[in-house]
N, C-alpha and C positions, 0 to 999 in steps of 0.2 A: 318498395310496396309494402302495404302495410299489411300482412300479413293474416292476424289474427280479426282485422276489420272484417276482411274476404270471409274466412275462416265462420264467422258467426252465421252466414249465409246459407251453410253447406247440408243440403239435404242427403238420403242415400238415391234417389232420382238424377242428384249429380253427379251420381259414380256409373250409370248406366254404362258408357263404353270402356268402364274399367272391371273384367270379370274379379282382378285378385283382391283390390281397393273394395267391390261391394260385400265380396267372401268375406273380407276383414271386418266390415262394418255388422253383417248382419252376426258374425261370432264373438266380435270383441267390442261392437260401440262405434258408434259415431264420434263419439269423444276421443277413443285410440285413435281412431283414421284423423281426427284434426289435429291429434299431437304427432301424428308421423308427418302429415304434410306441412305442419310448424317447423319439425325439427328434422326432416329429410327431406328438401324440396325436390328431390332428384335423387332417386337410387338405382345403383346397376343392378341388382340382383333384383328386383320389383320395381317396373315402369312405374315410375309415377308422375304423370302430368304437371307441367306446370300450371298454377291456378290459373293462369292469363289465357291458356287453351281451353278451359271450360266454358263452353258459348252460355251454356245455360246459368250457371252462376252465375258468371259476371252481368248478364243479362239482369239477373234479378239484382245483384248489387247494386245496379247503376237505377234500375225501376225503385227499389227502394230509398233511395237516396240521390234522386233526379232534381228533386224541389228542395233540397236542403244543403247542394253542393252545386257547384260549378263544373263544365267541363275539367277544368283544370284541377280544381280539387279532386274532381272524381280520378284522375289520370293518375294521379299522385299515389292516392290513395288502393288501386287497382292495379299501379303497374301496365295500365295500357297507356299509348300515344293517346293526343286529346282528338288525334282525327278518327281515331277509333272507337273512342268515348263519343263521339259528335257520330257518329254512322251506328252506334247501337242505341242513340236518343233518336234519332230519326228511324231508326227501326222500330221502336216503342210508341213511338207516336201514329206511326203506321197502323197498328194493331187496335 
């Protein structure tokens, strides 16, 4: 997975489901949260979900790159399966 590629799309609204990370972002800034996610993809003291589990973030990454990359390339960049990328692409087409 290309963590830096995905993190460039991370916004505060993507952290809604994680009150700890939202609070950190509000107090220390999104760049600090991105650094945490880059360096500590999963911590024991503070639950940090994997980037692949953030559905809204993955949708945004795929939406932004669907015309630039194939499903296979998107799967490599996001760490998702090709099947999952294709499901997201179909979902985006429905919207």
